[in-house]
N, C-alpha and C positions, 0 to 999 in steps of 0.2 A: 495185182494188185491193187483191190479197196480204197475209199482212203480214209476209214479210221483202219485200217491199216498203215496207212503212210501218218494217218499219225499217231499214233503209237511208238511206229521208226524214230517219230521226227523225237515223240519226249521222250524216247530210249536215250539218243545221240549227247540231248541237251542235258540232261542224264545227268550223261557219265564227263559229259566237257562237264559242268561241274562238281562233280567229284577229286577229278579230275587235278582239282588246281587246291583241295586240299589235301593234307598229313596222311600217310596207313591208320584209321580209327585201329585199328589192330595194334598202334605204332608204342602210343601209352601203354600205362602197367602198371599195374592197382595200387603199387607200393604206395608209405607212401615217405615220402623225402620230408628231409630235416630244413628247412634254414639256417639254423646257426650250427655249426658244432664245435665246444671250444678244448685243445684236451690243457687238460690245465696240471703244473711243474709248479717244486720250488726252487725261486731265480737264484737262492743259491747254489743249492745243489742238484736243481737240474730229475733231479728221483718226480717220480710222479706223487702229486699230494696224500697222503694213508689218511686225516684227514675229513674228517667226511665234508666236503663241498656243496654246499646249495649257490643259485646262484637263479636270474631274473634275465628276459629281452623287454623291452621296452622300444614300439615305433607310437607316438603318440600315444595318442586313450590305451591302444594295444602290451598288453604284456600279458608274460608266458614265465614260467617257473619255470626251473631249468630239471631238464633230468635226467642220470646216470643212460649213456649210452653205449659205454663202450668202458673193460674193466680189462685185470689182468693178472693173473692165478686164481686161485681159490677160497685157500686157507694162511690170514682172508684176504680175501678179493679186495684189488684195491680198483678206485672207479679214474677213468685214466682220460675220462669224455662225456664233456651233457653236452644236453642239447634241446633244440624247442622250436616254437612260431612255426611246425606243421606244416608245409600246403602252404606260405602267407610269404609274398618279398613285397620287404619294406626297405625302410632302413634303423637303421637296427642300435639300441646303445645299452652295453651287456654287462651286470653286472655280477663281479663274484664271489665269493666269503666263506670262508675257513676256519675253525676252532686253532691258534696261536699263528695267526697269517690278516698281513695285513689289509683290505677291500680294497677289493681288482676293477677298477670301470676303464671301460671307451667307449668311445663312441662312432657315428658313418658306415658302418660295418649296412652295406648293399647287400640284400641280398633280390637276383633275377629272378626271373624264372624264363622255361621255353614253354612248345605249343603241348609237352608236355604233367611235368612238376616247376617248383625248385629250385635253382641252383646254388647246392647248399653253398657256403662260408662254411672251411674248415681254417682255423691256427689253434696258433699259441696260444695259452695268457699260463705267465709265470710271475706265483706270488711268494708278496716277500715277505721270512717271515720277518714277527713284532722286531720289531728293536734289532732287526741290520740297520 
């Protein structure tokens, strides 16, 4: 084998050794994961809230509006879960509001990530009807 052939083999071995320490580049998916997903229920009945529910997540100066990410039924469709802060790890405060319900808040929702995506923090918010 020539010297240039020996160098090529060494380069290939070194490149293979470096790549073997990395995760499989094909293992990550292209989908976008939510940092926070919150199921919204009535605190008294335990039912999903039929009223339009909106909210936000905040981490320091970052703020994102929550959007409906799950629903049941079609006529009318009831929003069952809101989510946001796509692919962004952090420690979040979550605020929710719905007509005829007291505002709902929580803080300290810690979202981490693995080598590909954020690890979605899913939880349930039970909103209290005004006057209860």
